N, C-alpha and C positions, 0 to 999 in steps of 0.2 A: 343580073338573077338578083331572085329575094334569097335573105341570109335570116337563121334563127340564132338570136345565142347562144354557146356551149353551154350555159349554166342551164337553158332548158333542154338542150339537145343529149346532156350526160343523165338526164335522168331516163329517157331513151333509152336510152343504148345500158345503162347500168340493167333495165328490164330486159331488154330480149337478153344481154350477157348471162343473165341467171336463167335462160330456157334453156334445159339440155336436151335438145330435138332438133331432129336433122331438118323439120323443117321450118325454121327459123332462114337457114342458106335457101329454099327453094321461096322465101314470099320477099326475099333481098336480090339486092343485085351485089357484082363482087365491090362497085365503089360501096355499096352500105355496109357489107360485111368486112371490108377493112377497118371501118371507123368501131367494129367493135373490139379491135384487137389492139387499137391505135386510145392514146390518152386521149383524152378530147381534155381540154382548157377550157373554161368556165368562162375568160374573157375573150374567146376566140370566136368569132364567125362561123357558120354550116351552111352549107347548102339545104336550100329547105326544099326541096324535088324529098334526097336523104330524107327529111326529118317526115318528112310527107309516109314515105314508106314505111320508117323505122315506125310511125305511127300506128299504120295499116297493120303492121305484122302484130303490134302491141292491141291492138282490137281483137284481131284473132287469135294467139295464142294466150296473153294474161286474162282478158275480158270478156272472153268466148262472145263479141259481139255484142253485150250488153251493156247501153249506151249509160246506165243507170252507175254501171260499176264503174266507167269512165265519168261521171257524174260527182260517184265520191272519190275517187285519186283525185279532181280536180280541187275541192276542198282542201285534201289533204296537202296540196301540195301549194297551197297559201300560205302555211305555216313552214315550210319548206323554204317557197321566195322570199318569205320576210324578213328568215334568219339570213339570208345574206343580204338581204338588205334594208337594216332594220328603221331605216327613213321613212320606207313606206308605210308602216301603221302608224297615224296618229290615234294612240289609247282613245278611247269614247267618245270620237270623235267620224261617225262612219262617212259623213261627206267630204267632211279634209281628207280620210283617208285615201277617196274615191280620186282627189283632186291629185293630191299627190301620184296617182295611178296614175296619171292623166300624164304625168310628165315622166314617169320610169317607163310605158312603156315603147318608150325608140329606142331604151336602151335591151331592148326583147328581140324586136325587129331590124329587121331594116327597111321596112318598111310598113305603110299604114294597115296594118292587122286588124286592129283593134281599133272602137272609137266609142268615146260615152258622148253621142248628142242631146242629150237631154238629164241632165239632174237636178232635180230640189229636194226639201224637206221627204226622206223617206221613198224615196222613188227613184232609179238609175234608167237607161234604156243605153244597153250597150251591143253595137253593133259589130258583124265580126265578118271579115275580109281576109282570111288566109288564100281565098282564091286556089282551093285543091279542089282536087275529085272524091267522087264518094268512094267510100265510106268515111274519107280522112274529114271532109267541111264537117261533118252531121257529129264525128267525135270530136274532130276541134270544139264545136260549137257548146257540146255539152261537156268538156273538159272545160271550158271559159264560162260556165254556168256556174259548175261546183264550185270553181275559184273564187269566184266575185264570193260568192254563197258563205265559204270560209274564211276570207277577206274583211267583208262585215261582221263576219261574227268575231271576230280576233278585233277588232275595230272596236264592240261594245256593243252592237248593231242585237236586237230579239226578233223574233219571231220573222224571221226572214223566208221569203219565196221567192220564185222565179218563173219563169212559164216563156214557152219559145212564141212571143207573136208572130214573126217574118220567121219563112225557113226556103233559105234559097235554093235547097235542092228540092225543094219540093214546088219550084215554079214562081216565088215571090223574087221580086227586086233584092230583094238585102235578106243576109240572116239577122233578125234582128230578137235580142232575151229583154223581158219586163223583169225588173228585180224589186222587190218591195220592205219595206224596214222597219221595226219600230226602233223608235231614240231610246238609247241606254238610257236603263235610270239613272236619275243624279242623285 
């Protein structure tokens, strides 16, 4: 069974706890609803299936199925993850920060959810392999895209631009984000 670290799971639980609507219960299983009433431990592991359903509920109830809103939230989440993991970021060194992420990613998922198959000065390719259904996989990709945009900006990169080069939900063999940036001013 695939799992996600509590630090990421907790953000989803918080967002849904804030929703004061009966629709939350309609979109989640009994197991998922139990997490909304339980203390989430940041260092514990939680089931990816529940994480996916929580994410789908957030997409519907919080983001109104707007992928740009999901991407913006991903951007914001970079600072939250950095605060929890200060060594993730190397100031004024975007490439080093991405190298550090390669190490840290194993602490967030117990499977190979994200890969960085190509990286060089000012460009990186990010593979998203969450193996979720729609719309969760698409939302996870937009959240990931925003996360890397935010992380690179925190690391001093400027003119950060990203695009989806391949989409598994549209028939491509994988999902691939291409992200480009300018080096920080010296």
